[in-house]
C-alpha positions in Angstrom: -229.8 -76.6 83.9 -226.4 -75.0 83.6 -225.0 -74.9 80.2 -222.6 -77.5 79.1 -219.0 -76.2 79.0 -217.9 -75.6 75.5 -214.7 -77.4 74.6 -212.0 -75.3 72.9 -211.8 -75.8 69.2 -209.3 -78.4 68.1 -206.1 -77.2 66.6 -206.1 -78.1 62.9 -203.0 -78.5 60.7 -203.9 -75.2 59.1 -204.0 -73.5 62.5 -200.6 -74.9 63.4 -199.2 -73.8 60.1 -200.5 -70.3 60.6 -199.2 -70.1 64.1 -195.7 -71.2 62.9 -195.8 -68.6 60.1 -196.7 -65.9 62.6 -193.8 -66.9 64.9 -191.4 -66.9 62.0 -192.6 -63.4 60.9 -192.2 -62.2 64.5 -188.6 -63.5 64.7 -187.7 -62.1 61.3 -189.1 -58.7 62.2 -187.2 -58.5 65.4 -184.0 -59.6 63.7 -184.5 -57.0 61.0 -184.8 -54.3 63.6 -181.4 -55.0 65.0 -179.2 -53.4 62.3 -181.1 -50.1 62.6 -180.5 -50.1 66.3 -176.8 -51.0 66.0 -176.0 -48.7 63.2 -175.5 -45.5 65.4 -173.3 -47.5 67.8 -170.8 -48.5 65.2 -169.2 -45.1 65.5 -167.9 -46.3 68.8 -165.6 -48.6 66.8 -164.8 -50.8 69.8 -163.4 -47.7 71.5 -163.1 -49.1 75.0 -161.6 -52.4 73.9 -158.9 -50.5 71.9 -158.1 -48.5 75.1 -157.6 -51.8 76.9 -155.4 -53.2 74.3 -153.3 -50.1 73.9 -152.9 -49.9 77.7 -151.8 -53.5 77.7 -149.2 -52.7 75.0 -148.0 -49.7 77.1 -147.8 -51.9 80.2 -145.9 -54.7 78.4 -143.4 -52.1 77.2 -142.5 -51.5 80.9 -144.5 -48.4 81.6 -146.7 -48.0 84.7 -150.1 -49.4 83.9 -152.1 -46.5 85.3 -150.1 -43.8 83.5 -151.7 -44.8 80.2 -154.0 -42.0 78.9 -155.5 -41.0 75.6 -157.5 -37.8 74.7 -161.2 -37.9 74.1 -163.5 -35.3 72.5 -166.2 -35.6 75.2 -164.4 -36.8 78.3 -161.2 -34.9 77.8 -158.8 -37.7 78.8 -159.4 -41.4 79.4 -157.2 -43.8 81.4 -157.1 -47.5 82.1 -159.2 -47.7 85.2 -159.9 -51.4 85.9 -158.3 -53.2 88.9 -155.0 -55.0 88.3 -156.7 -58.4 88.2 -158.7 -57.3 85.1 -155.4 -56.3 83.5 -154.0 -59.8 84.0 -157.1 -61.2 82.3 -156.9 -58.7 79.4 -153.1 -58.9 78.8 -153.1 -62.2 76.8 -155.6 -60.6 74.3 -153.1 -57.9 73.4 -150.9 -60.7 71.9 -153.6 -61.4 69.3 -154.3 -59.3 66.2 -156.8 -56.6 67.1 -159.4 -58.0 64.7 -159.2 -61.4 66.3 -159.6 -59.8 69.8 -162.7 -57.8 68.6 -164.2 -60.9 67.1 -163.5 -62.9 70.3 -165.1 -60.3 72.5 -168.2 -60.0 70.3 -168.7 -63.7 70.1 -168.3 -64.2 73.8 -170.7 -61.3 74.5 -173.4 -62.7 72.3 -172.8 -66.2 73.8 -173.2 -64.6 77.2 -176.5 -63.0 76.1 -177.9 -66.3 74.9 -176.8 -68.2 78.1 -178.0 -65.6 80.6 -181.3 -65.0 78.7 -181.9 -68.7 78.8 -181.4 -68.8 82.5 -183.8 -65.9 83.0 -186.7 -66.8 80.8 -186.8 -70.7 80.7 -188.5 -71.0 84.2 -191.1 -68.4 83.2 -191.9 -70.1 79.9 -192.1 -73.4 81.6 -194.4 -72.3 84.4 -196.8 -70.6 82.2 -196.9 -73.2 79.4 -195.4 -70.9 76.8 -193.6 -72.1 73.7 -190.0 -72.6 74.7 -187.9 -72.2 71.6 -190.0 -69.4 70.2 -190.1 -67.6 73.5 -186.4 -67.9 74.1 -185.6 -66.8 70.5 -187.7 -63.6 70.9 -186.2 -63.0 74.3 -182.6 -63.2 73.0 -183.4 -60.9 70.1 -185.0 -58.4 72.6 -182.0 -58.5 74.9 -179.7 -57.9 71.9 -181.8 -54.9 71.0 -181.4 -53.2 74.5 -179.1 -50.2 74.6 -176.9 -51.7 77.4 -176.2 -54.7 75.2 -175.6 -52.6 72.1 -173.2 -50.4 74.0 -171.4 -53.4 75.5 -170.8 -54.9 72.0 -169.9 -51.7 70.1 -167.6 -50.4 72.8 -166.0 -53.9 73.3 -166.8 -54.0 77.0 -166.5 -57.0 79.4 -169.9 -56.5 81.1 -171.4 -59.8 80.0 -168.6 -61.8 81.6 -169.5 -60.1 84.9 -173.2 -60.8 84.3 -172.5 -64.5 83.6 -170.5 -64.8 86.8 -173.0 -63.0 89.0 -176.1 -64.8 87.6 -174.5 -68.3 87.8 -173.7 -67.6 91.4 -176.9 -66.0 92.6 -179.4 -68.0 90.5 -177.9 -71.4 91.0 -174.9 -71.8 93.5 -176.3 -69.7 96.3 -179.9 -70.9 96.3 -178.7 -74.5 96.0 -176.2 -74.1 98.8 -173.2 -75.2 96.7 -169.8 -75.1 98.2 -168.5 -72.8 95.6 -171.4 -70.3 96.1 -169.8 -66.8 96.2 -166.9 -67.5 93.8 -168.6 -65.9 90.8 -169.5 -62.7 92.7 -166.0 -62.6 94.1 -164.3 -63.0 90.7 -166.6 -60.3 89.2 -165.8 -57.9 92.1 -162.0 -58.5 91.5 -162.5 -57.7 87.8 -164.5 -54.6 88.3 -165.6 -52.6 91.3 -169.4 -52.5 90.5 -170.1 -56.1 91.4 -168.9 -55.5 95.0 -172.5 -54.5 95.8 -173.5 -58.2 95.5 -171.3 -59.1 98.4 -173.3 -56.6 100.5 -176.5 -58.3 99.1 -175.3 -61.7 100.3 -174.7 -60.2 103.8 -178.1 -58.5 103.8 -179.7 -61.8 102.8 -177.8 -63.5 105.6 -176.0 -65.8 103.2 -172.9 -65.7 105.5 -170.9 -68.5 103.9 -171.4 -67.3 100.4 -170.5 -63.7 101.4 -167.3 -65.0 103.0 -166.4 -67.1 100.0 -167.1 -64.1 97.7 -164.9 -61.8 99.8 -162.2 -64.4 100.1 -162.2 -65.0 96.3 -162.0 -61.3 95.5 -159.1 -61.0 98.0 -157.3 -64.0 96.6 -157.6 -62.6 93.0 -156.4 -59.2 94.1 -153.4 -60.7 96.0 -152.5 -62.7 92.9 -152.5 -59.5 90.8 -150.4 -57.8 93.6 -147.9 -60.6 93.4 -147.6 -60.1 89.6 -147.7 -56.3 89.6 -147.0 -55.0 93.1 -146.4 -51.4 92.2 -149.4 -51.0 89.9 -151.6 -52.8 92.5 -150.5 -50.5 95.3 -151.0 -47.4 93.2 -154.5 -48.5 92.1 -155.8 -49.4 95.6 -154.3 -46.4 97.3 -154.8 -43.6 94.7 -156.4 -44.4 91.4 -159.5 -46.1 92.9 -160.6 -42.8 94.4 -159.9 -40.6 91.3 -163.3 -40.5 89.6 -162.0 -37.9 87.1 -160.0 -40.7 85.5 -163.2 -42.4 84.2 -164.7 -39.3 82.6 -167.0 -36.3 83.2 -169.6 -37.1 85.9 -172.2 -34.7 84.3 -172.0 -36.5 80.9 -175.5 -37.9 80.0 -174.1 -41.4 79.6 -173.4 -41.4 83.4 -176.8 -42.7 84.7 -176.1 -42.6 88.4 -177.5 -40.5 91.2 -174.2 -38.6 91.2 -174.6 -38.1 87.4 -178.1 -36.7 88.0 -176.8 -34.3 90.6 -173.9 -33.3 88.4 -176.2 -32.4 85.6 -178.2 -30.2 88.0 -175.2 -28.3 89.2 -173.1 -28.3 85.9 -170.6 -27.0 85.2 -169.8 -27.1 88.9 -169.4 -30.5 90.6 -172.1 -31.2 93.2 -171.4 -31.4 96.9 -170.5 -34.9 98.1 -172.5 -34.8 101.3 -176.0 -34.7 99.7 -174.9 -37.4 97.3 -173.6 -39.6 100.1 -176.8 -39.1 102.2 -179.0 -39.9 99.1 -176.8 -42.9 98.2 -177.0 -44.4 101.7 -180.8 -44.0 101.8 -181.2 -45.7 98.4 -178.7 -48.4 99.3 -180.4 -49.1 102.6 -183.9 -49.3 101.1 -182.9 -51.2 98.0 -180.8 -53.8 99.9 -183.6 -54.2 102.4 -186.1 -55.0 99.6 -183.5 -57.3 97.9 -182.9 -59.2 101.2 -186.7 -59.6 101.6 -186.9 -61.0 98.1 -184.1 -63.5 98.8 -185.8 -64.7 102.0 -189.1 -65.1 100.0 -187.3 -67.4 97.6 -187.2 -64.9 94.7 -183.5 -64.9 93.9 -184.1 -63.1 90.6 -185.9 -60.1 92.1 -183.2 -60.0 94.8 -180.3 -59.7 92.5 -182.2 -57.4 90.2 -182.9 -54.9 93.0 -179.2 -55.2 94.0 -178.0 -54.4 90.5 -180.3 -51.4 90.3 -178.9 -50.2 93.7 -175.4 -50.6 92.4 -176.1 -48.5 89.3 -177.7 -45.7 91.4 -175.1 -45.3 94.1 -171.9 -45.7 92.0 -170.4 -42.3 91.1 -170.0 -43.4 87.5 -172.6 -45.7 85.9 -172.3 -45.8 82.1 -175.3 -47.1 80.1 -173.5 -50.3 79.3 -173.4 -51.1 83.0 -177.2 -51.2 83.3 -178.0 -54.8 82.4 -180.3 -55.0 85.4 -183.3 -53.6 83.6 -183.4 -56.9 81.6 -184.1 -59.2 84.6 -186.5 -56.5 85.9 -188.6 -56.9 82.7 -188.6 -60.7 83.2 -189.8 -60.3 86.8 -192.6 -57.9 85.8 -193.8 -60.1 83.0 -193.7 -63.2 85.2 -195.6 -61.4 88.0 -198.2 -60.2 85.5 -198.8 -63.7 84.2 -199.2 -64.9 87.8 -201.9 -62.2 88.6 -205.4 -63.5 89.3 -207.5 -62.6 86.3 -210.7 -63.7 88.0 -210.9 -60.5 90.0 -211.0 -56.8 89.1 -208.0 -56.1 91.3 -206.0 -58.9 89.8 -206.8 -57.7 86.3 -205.7 -54.2 87.1 -202.5 -55.5 88.6 -201.8 -57.6 85.5 -202.4 -54.6 83.2 -200.3 -52.3 85.4 -197.3 -54.8 85.5 -197.5 -55.4 81.8 -197.6 -51.7 81.1 -194.6 -51.1 83.3 -192.8 -54.0 81.6 -193.5 -52.6 78.1 -192.6 -49.1 79.2 -189.3 -50.3 80.6 -188.6 -52.2 77.4 -189.3 -49.2 75.3 -187.0 -47.0 77.4 -184.1 -49.4 77.5 -184.3 -50.2 73.7 -184.4 -46.6 72.7 -181.9 -45.6 75.4 -180.5 -42.3 76.5 -177.4 -41.9 74.3 -177.7 -44.0 71.1 -179.9 -41.6 69.2 -178.9 -38.4 70.9 -175.8 -36.2 70.3 -175.4 -34.6 73.7 -172.2 -32.9 72.6 -169.1 -32.1 74.7 -170.5 -29.1 76.7 -171.7 -29.1 80.3 -174.9 -31.2 80.5 -176.9 -28.9 82.7 -180.6 -29.8 82.8 -182.9 -26.8 83.4 -185.8 -27.9 81.2 -188.2 -30.5 82.7 -188.4 -32.5 79.5 -184.6 -32.4 79.1 -184.2 -33.4 82.7 -186.3 -36.6 82.2 -184.7 -37.4 78.9 -181.1 -37.1 80.2 -181.9 -38.9 83.5 -184.2 -41.6 82.1 -182.3 -44.6 83.5 -181.8 -43.0 86.9 -185.6 -42.2 87.2 -186.5 -45.7 85.9 -184.2 -47.3 88.4 -185.7 -45.4 91.3 -189.2 -46.4 90.1 -188.3 -50.1 89.8 -186.6 -50.1 93.1 -189.9 -49.1 94.7 -192.4 -51.2 92.8 -190.6 -54.3 91.4 -192.8 -57.2 92.7 -191.4 -60.0 94.8 -192.8 -63.4 93.9 -193.1 -65.7 96.9 -192.3 -69.2 95.8 -190.2 -72.2 96.5 -188.9 -73.9 93.3 -189.9 -77.5 92.8 -187.3 -80.2 92.5 -188.0 -80.5 88.7 -187.6 -76.7 88.3 -184.3 -76.6 90.2 -183.0 -79.5 88.2 -184.0 -77.8 84.9 -182.4 -74.6 86.0 -179.2 -76.3 87.0 -179.0 -78.1 83.7 -179.9 -74.9 81.8 -182.3 -77.1 79.8 -184.9 -75.8 77.3 -187.6 -78.4 76.6 -189.4 -78.4 73.3 
């Protein structure tokens, strides 16, 4: 006769207490790790935010906005480079004391991390029956540990505002067919050029109405800025937009784009634009094709993640703080690994491979490419293979994820969609 199934041992109060203690120790250990990770970044001293505020003071004094420039040890000279609509958003902050502005940007960034991490991990925790509060706390601490988050906070960047707008649009409004679907992407694209790639994603995914709303929103915001600052708007869209030298050296290691990689190969000379354009078109075509397939399969998170990776690769300048998109990639990898069939050898191998890639990605993006390295101000030519991999770690990782990031075929249940829309975390 077959053996009777053995019931799992009952959870005793001692077991529950031990589990709680282990969770508390895990959270405290992760929290204790953060100061060591942030310490090197404090030398940035909110450098970018201070450029924004000085540029706003310069503009308020009646000078042309895009004439503002300040010297930099590594980049040579740095200018205000955001679109005029972003300047309208930033200008009120210049009226505040600098310390208040820094505090406001930091608090808003951390709040954005908490909100977006909740959106990303809550469905995974719920589907796999994982502890919600503990899982979310660990996830938030891990996201705060990632180099892109650290650089966003210590430079005083606006990246998390863009991420909130994009995720709110592409995780909720677009899949649910809301009337305002596309507004978030459009506003993000008006604030900074990088999010424009998500308008192309909407087109590739055949979300025609959302793409039209995004384009119309970006146009309306741009026209509003033009009405307020016509001369600066004309100058930006006809000249400054195309001047990549205003942003910084393309060969600097912090530029983790395909053009940055090619620049480091040819440094101190700038690479030919034709090979870069061909490579960028190939990467964009393949990446958006995969992203559109993910969207049609019902995997909105994989679709927007692939699109973010494409944007980082094809942009001429992609600083490390732009590369938030590794974070949802890790979520997709972990979720797919937990979904793998462990009853077969192939499923077990797939699970282990996905978890290994998730852990490897996590290690790379926490250690980073610039935080613990002093790359200096000289040309960043990469002749040594190890140096090449180290200096181009995010580019190579983006290309790998673009090829292997799994697409999870599913249709969200009514309960799941409701929970996501409410942003709820059940205990």
